C-alpha positions in Angstrom: -24.5 27.9 -20.3 -27.0 25.1 -21.2 -25.8 21.3 -21.5 -26.5 21.4 -25.5 -24.7 24.7 -25.9 -21.5 23.4 -23.9 -21.5 19.9 -25.8 -21.7 21.7 -29.1 -18.5 24.0 -28.0 -16.5 21.1 -26.9 -17.0 19.0 -30.2 -15.4 22.0 -32.3 -12.1 20.8 -30.7 -10.1 18.1 -32.4 -9.0 15.9 -29.6 -8.3 12.5 -31.1 -5.4 10.5 -29.4 -2.9 8.6 -30.8 -1.7 5.0 -29.6 1.8 5.5 -31.3 2.5 8.4 -29.3 4.7 8.0 -26.1 4.1 11.4 -24.9 1.5 12.5 -22.3 -1.0 13.3 -23.4 -0.5 11.6 -26.7 -1.4 14.6 -28.8 -1.1 18.2 -28.3 -4.4 19.2 -29.5 -5.8 17.6 -26.6 -4.3 20.4 -24.3 -6.1 22.9 -26.4 -9.6 21.7 -25.0 -8.0 21.0 -21.5 -6.7 25.0 -21.4 -10.2 25.9 -22.4 -11.8 23.8 -19.9 -9.2 25.2 -17.0 -10.6 28.7 -18.4 -14.2 27.7 -18.0 -13.7 26.1 -14.7 -12.0 29.3 -13.5 -15.1 31.5 -15.0 -17.6 29.1 -13.1 -15.8 29.8 -9.8 -14.3 26.3 -9.1 -11.5 26.0 -6.7 -8.0 24.4 -7.1 -8.5 24.4 -11.0 -5.2 23.1 -12.7 -3.8 21.5 -15.6 -1.3 18.8 -14.6 1.7 18.2 -16.8 0.1 15.3 -18.2 -2.5 16.8 -19.8 -5.3 16.1 -16.7 -7.7 18.9 -15.6 -8.6 18.9 -11.9 -10.8 21.3 -9.9 -12.9 21.2 -6.9 -16.3 22.2 -5.8 -16.0 23.0 -2.1 -18.6 21.7 0.2 -21.6 23.8 1.2 -22.8 21.7 4.3 -21.2 21.7 8.0 -22.0 18.2 8.6 -19.5 15.2 7.1 -20.2 13.9 3.9 -18.3 11.7 1.3 -16.1 13.3 -1.0 -17.6 12.3 -4.5 -15.3 12.5 -7.7 -16.8 13.0 -11.4 -14.7 12.0 -14.2 -14.9 12.3 -17.9 -12.5 12.2 -20.8 -11.8 14.7 -23.6 -10.0 12.5 -26.1 -11.9 11.1 -29.2 -11.4 7.6 -30.8 -8.6 6.9 -33.8 -11.1 4.8 -35.7 -12.4 8.1 -37.3 -11.5 11.8 -37.4 -12.8 14.4 -35.0 -11.6 17.4 -36.9 -14.1 19.9 -38.4 -17.1 17.8 -36.8 -20.4 19.4 -38.5 -23.0 18.4 -35.9 -26.6 18.8 -36.7 -29.7 18.9 -34.4 -32.8 16.7 -35.2 -35.8 18.1 -33.2 -38.2 15.7 -32.3 -36.9 12.4 -34.0 -39.9 10.8 -35.6 -38.3 7.5 -36.0 -37.3 7.6 -39.6 -34.2 7.4 -41.5 -31.8 10.3 -41.0 -29.8 11.4 -43.8 -26.4 12.3 -42.6 -24.7 13.1 -46.1 -26.8 13.0 -49.3 -24.0 13.1 -51.8 -22.2 10.4 -50.0 -25.4 8.5 -49.6 -24.8 8.2 -45.6 -28.0 7.3 -43.7 -28.6 6.6 -40.2 -31.1 4.0 -40.4 -33.2 2.5 -37.4 -33.1 -0.8 -39.4 -29.5 -1.1 -38.9 -29.5 0.9 -35.4 -32.3 -0.1 -33.8 -31.7 1.9 -30.6 -32.8 4.7 -32.6 -36.4 3.5 -32.0 -35.8 4.3 -28.4 -35.2 7.8 -29.1 -38.7 8.7 -30.7 -39.6 12.2 -29.8 -36.2 13.3 -28.4 -33.6 15.9 -29.8 -30.7 14.2 -31.6 -27.4 15.4 -32.4 -25.8 13.5 -35.4 -22.9 13.8 -37.6 -22.7 15.0 -41.4 -21.3 11.4 -42.2 -17.6 12.3 -42.6 -16.6 12.4 -38.9 -17.4 11.0 -35.5 -19.3 13.4 -33.4 -17.5 13.2 -29.9 -20.1 12.5 -27.7 -17.7 9.7 -26.5 -16.8 11.8 -24.0 -17.6 15.2 -24.8 -21.1 14.5 -23.5 -19.7 13.6 -20.1 -17.9 16.5 -19.7 -20.7 18.9 -20.6 -23.0 16.8 -18.3 -20.4 17.4 -15.4 -19.5 21.1 -16.0 -23.6 21.7 -16.4 -24.3 20.1 -13.2 -21.6 21.9 -11.6 -22.7 25.4 -12.9 -26.2 24.4 -11.3 -25.0 23.8 -8.0 -23.0 27.1 -8.0 -26.0 29.2 -8.8 -28.2 27.3 -6.5 -26.5 27.3 -3.2 -29.9 25.9 -1.3 -29.1 22.5 -2.7 -26.6 21.1 -0.3 -23.6 18.9 -1.4 -20.6 17.7 -0.2 -17.0 18.2 -1.6 -16.9 17.2 -5.2 -13.7 16.6 -7.0 -13.6 16.9 -11.0 -11.1 15.4 -13.4 -11.3 15.6 -17.2 -8.6 12.9 -18.5 -6.7 12.7 -21.8 -6.2 9.5 -23.7 -8.7 7.2 -22.5 -9.4 5.9 -25.9 -6.0 4.7 -26.2 -6.1 2.9 -22.8 -3.8 5.5 -20.9 -6.6 7.8 -19.5 -5.7 7.5 -15.9 -2.2 6.3 -16.1 -0.9 9.5 -14.5 -4.1 10.0 -12.4 -3.2 11.4 -8.9 -5.6 9.3 -6.9 -4.2 10.5 -3.5 -4.4 14.2 -4.4 -7.9 13.7 -5.9 -9.0 12.4 -2.5 -12.4 11.4 -3.1 -14.1 8.5 -1.3 -15.5 7.2 -4.5 -16.2 8.6 -7.8 -18.1 8.2 -11.1 -17.3 8.1 -15.0 -19.7 9.9 -16.8 -19.0 8.1 -20.0 -21.7 5.5 -20.8 -24.5 5.1 -23.5 -28.1 5.4 -22.6 -28.9 7.5 -19.5 -30.8 4.9 -17.8 -28.1 2.4 -17.7 -25.2 2.0 -15.1 -22.0 0.0 -15.7 -20.0 -1.5 -12.9 -18.7 -4.8 -14.9 -16.3 -4.2 -17.6 -13.9 -6.5 -19.5 -10.6 -8.1 -18.3 -8.2 -7.0 -21.1 -5.1 -8.1 -22.8 -3.4 -7.2 -25.9 -1.1 -9.4 -28.3 1.3 -8.5 -31.1 1.8 -11.4 -33.2 5.2 -11.1 -35.5 5.7 -13.6 -38.4 9.0 -13.8 -39.9 8.9 -15.2 -43.6 11.5 -16.0 -46.1 11.3 -13.8 -49.5 12.7 -15.2 -52.3 11.9 -14.6 -56.0 8.6 -16.2 -56.8 9.7 -18.0 -59.8 12.2 -20.1 -57.8 10.0 -20.1 -54.6 9.3 -23.9 -54.6 10.2 -25.2 -51.0 11.9 -22.3 -50.0 9.5 -19.1 -49.8 7.7 -18.5 -46.5 5.2 -15.9 -47.0 4.7 -14.2 -43.9 1.3 -12.7 -45.0 -0.2 -15.9 -45.7 1.2 -17.5 -42.4 -0.2 -14.7 -40.7 -3.7 -15.1 -42.2 -3.1 -19.0 -41.3 -2.5 -18.1 -37.6 -5.7 -15.9 -37.3 -7.9 -19.1 -38.5 -6.4 -21.0 -35.8 -7.9 -18.8 -33.2 -11.5 -19.9 -32.0 -13.6 -18.7 -34.9 -16.5 -18.1 -32.3 -14.6 -15.6 -30.6 -14.8 -12.7 -33.1 -16.5 -9.8 -32.1 -19.0 -9.6 -34.6 -20.3 -13.0 -33.2 -20.3 -12.1 -29.4 -22.5 -10.1 -27.1 -23.3 -9.6 -23.4 -20.8 -11.4 -21.3 -19.0 -13.3 -24.3 -15.4 -12.5 -24.8 -13.5 -12.1 -27.8 -10.1 -11.9 -30.0 -10.0 -8.7 -32.0 -7.8 -8.3 -35.0 -6.9 -4.4 -34.8 -4.4 -4.4 -37.8 -1.9 -6.3 -39.9 1.2 -4.7 -41.7 3.7 -6.1 -43.4 5.3 -8.1 -46.6 6.5 -11.6 -47.2 9.6 -11.1 -45.2 7.8 -9.9 -42.3 4.2 -9.3 -41.1 2.9 -7.8 -37.5 -0.6 -8.3 -36.5 -2.2 -6.2 -33.5 -5.0 -8.0 -31.2 -7.1 -7.1 -28.3 -8.3 -10.0 -25.9 -11.2 -9.4 -24.2 -13.3 -11.4 -21.5 -15.4 -10.8 -18.3 -14.3 -14.0 -17.0 -10.5 -13.8 -15.9 -10.2 -17.4 -16.3 -11.8 -17.8 -19.5 -9.4 -14.8 -20.6 -6.5 -16.7 -19.6 -7.8 -19.6 -22.2 -8.0 -17.2 -24.7 -4.4 -16.1 -24.2 -3.0 -19.7 -24.1 -4.9 -20.1 -27.4 -2.5 -17.8 -28.8 0.4 -19.7 -27.9 -1.1 -23.0 -28.9 -1.8 -21.8 -32.6 2.0 -20.2 -32.6 3.5 -23.6 -31.7 1.3 -25.2 -34.5 2.8 -22.6 -36.9 6.1 -23.1 -35.7 6.0 -26.9 -36.0 4.8 -26.2 -39.5 7.5 -23.5 -40.8 10.5 -23.9 -38.1 11.1 -22.3 -34.7 10.6 -18.5 -34.3 8.7 -18.3 -37.5 5.8 -16.9 -35.3 6.5 -14.8 -32.0 3.7 -13.6 -29.9 3.9 -11.1 -27.1 1.0 -10.7 -24.9 0.5 -7.9 -22.5 -2.3 -7.6 -19.7 -4.7 -4.5 -19.3 -7.1 -3.6 -17.2 -9.2 -5.8 -14.8 -13.0 -6.2 -14.4 -13.8 -3.6 -11.6 -17.1 -5.7 -10.8 -15.7 -8.0 -7.8 -14.2 -4.9 -6.2 -17.4 -2.8 -6.5 -19.5 -5.6 -5.2 -17.5 -6.0 -2.0 -18.2 -2.1 -1.4 -21.7 -1.6 -2.8 -22.1 2.1 -1.5 -21.0 3.9 -4.5 -23.4 1.8 -6.5 -26.2 2.1 -4.1 -26.1 5.8 -4.0 -26.4 6.1 -7.6 -29.5 3.5 -7.7 -31.1 5.5 -5.0 -30.8 8.8 -7.3 -32.5 7.2 -10.0 -35.2 5.8 -7.9 -35.7 9.6 -6.6 -36.1 11.0 -9.7 -38.5 7.9 -11.0 -36.3 6.6 -13.6 -35.9 2.7 -14.1 -32.5 1.9 -13.9 -30.7 -1.4 -15.3 -26.8 -2.5 -14.8 -25.3 -3.6 -18.2 -21.8 -5.0 -18.4 -19.3 -2.6 -20.5 -18.2 -4.6 -23.8 -15.0 -2.5 -23.6 -13.0 -0.9 -20.9 -13.3 2.4 -18.6 -11.0 4.8 -16.8 -12.8 3.7 -13.7 -11.6 0.1 -13.9 -8.1 1.2 -13.6 -9.2 3.4 -10.7 -10.7 0.9 -9.0 -7.6 -1.4 -8.7 -5.9 1.7 -7.4 -8.3 2.4 -4.7 -10.9 4.6 -6.2 -14.2 2.8 -6.8 -15.6 4.2 -9.8 -18.9 2.8 -11.7 -19.8 4.4 -15.0 -22.9 6.4 -15.7 -24.7 7.1 -19.1 -24.5 10.4 -21.0 -27.0 9.7 -23.9 -24.4 9.0 -26.4 -24.5 6.2 -29.0 -22.7 4.3 -31.5 -19.4 5.8 -30.6 -16.3 6.0 -32.7 -17.9 6.3 -36.0 -19.6 8.3 -38.4 -23.2 7.1 -37.2 -22.7 8.4 -33.6 -25.5 10.4 -32.1 -26.4 11.9 -28.9 -29.8 12.4 -27.3 -30.1 16.0 -25.9 -32.9 15.0 -23.8 -30.7 12.3 -21.8 -27.8 14.6 -21.5 -30.3 17.2 -19.6 -31.7 14.1 -17.7 -28.1 13.1 -16.8 -27.5 16.3 -15.1 -30.4 15.9 -12.8 -29.3 12.3 -12.1 -25.7 13.5 -11.4 -27.2 16.4 -9.3 -29.2 14.0 -7.3 -26.1 12.0 -6.7 -24.1 14.5 -5.2 -27.0 16.2 -3.4 -27.0 15.9 0.5 -30.4 14.6 1.6 
């Protein structure tokens, strides 16, 4: 099966995860694709194919060499983001993209325009898969799954290509930050691994944000508005007041590259009680701590104005930047860079302005930088995937695992 055929099959499954669920995986519908992947892996002839109770699919491609070589892991995730539905995806193939606007949905007036998305201009001449403007596509990260399993199929059909033992894992719930919380690192037993979950094919990621999250609760005082003078405390307005006290330059729309941000994900409530959810990100751990401190500083100001416990901040730390760990043990990174060189592809390393399963795995002892997939504009209706780059990634991943 070609990588395109695989990808189109996978995006037909609705695998959206949920951050309000306490189960693992967070949604049962992820298990439908997981079971399909188990069936496919068994049909390919992989060993030790299994679906864990927590929804992780594992498999092994045994070594075909007698000499010792490192055990390499390949990891992707099956879930799609919460921001937009992944149900009833209607992918469309654009052959040899010409650099012009792509009408995704004429009746709704939804257009994928290179003026707004200049990355399209780097894809001229490539075959692109786009949405119909009503759902996301699922390239994040079903493109990664397609690349890994197409690579594995190639190796199985071409035993003259020598490789060591390859461990494969497809995880659920990456998009809600729980992708590898139940990952069996010891049982996986890889010397190092790669997540295939990035953007353009000629980029490697080994630096990511340090992460924290905040729940901000505002306790107001509700009273009839006709008699509210000096009595009412409108929790909704206090919430907005709190948000304005945070550093304005740290909003996501104003940051790039290594700059951190505070992102207000949602606000729900009424006059009596309002709750805000934030994510807090920075590549620099010291700067992240400063951002966290700014939440408490703003809370103190609010509570001075309106009374103790009017506003309560609850902070929780998340994943950490894997860059410092990988920099100390560069073998995993050098192996990937060498494969790009072998194929004559100029590769660059870019920091991830987000998280990755690899960051969590790195701090659990499995160094796992991130490789591209050819997917762009994830988490929304303007998502698209380059078929050419998926095919290129199959070659790159094949070279990475090949014993020279």
